[in-house]
C-alpha positions in Angstrom: 32.0 -2.2 11.9 30.8 -0.1 14.8 27.8 -1.2 16.8 25.4 1.6 16.0 21.7 1.4 16.6 21.0 -0.4 13.3 23.6 -3.1 14.0 22.5 -3.5 17.6 18.8 -3.9 16.5 19.8 -6.5 13.8 21.9 -8.5 16.3 19.3 -8.4 19.1 16.0 -8.8 17.1 16.9 -10.6 13.9 19.7 -12.9 15.0 18.9 -13.5 18.7 15.1 -13.3 18.6 14.6 -14.6 15.1 12.4 -11.6 14.1 12.0 -10.7 10.4 13.7 -7.7 8.8 10.4 -6.0 8.5 10.0 -6.2 12.3 13.5 -4.7 12.7 12.5 -2.0 10.3 9.3 -1.2 12.2 11.2 -1.2 15.5 13.8 1.3 14.3 11.1 3.5 12.8 8.9 3.5 15.9 11.6 3.7 18.6 14.2 5.9 17.0 12.4 7.4 14.0 15.0 5.9 11.7 13.4 5.1 8.3 15.3 2.5 6.3 14.6 0.4 3.4 14.7 -3.4 3.9 17.6 -3.6 1.4 19.8 -1.5 3.7 19.1 -3.9 6.5 20.0 -6.8 4.3 23.3 -5.2 3.4 24.1 -4.6 7.1 23.2 -8.1 7.9 25.6 -9.5 5.2 28.4 -7.3 6.6 27.7 -8.7 10.1 27.9 -12.3 8.8 31.1 -11.5 6.9 32.7 -9.9 9.9 31.8 -13.0 12.1 33.3 -15.3 9.5 36.5 -13.3 9.4 36.8 -13.5 13.2 36.1 -17.2 13.3 
């Protein structure tokens, strides 16, 4: 999966800094005016974890 803004925000905020998905959602909304539902972030997060398992 490409590292778009959503993936970068999830990796940086949720995985590295242990922020909640709500915080990531607010960050994307305020910084980039990207309005997403939390379920979309959860799906992207699952894809990231599956991708990391496949690499390892």
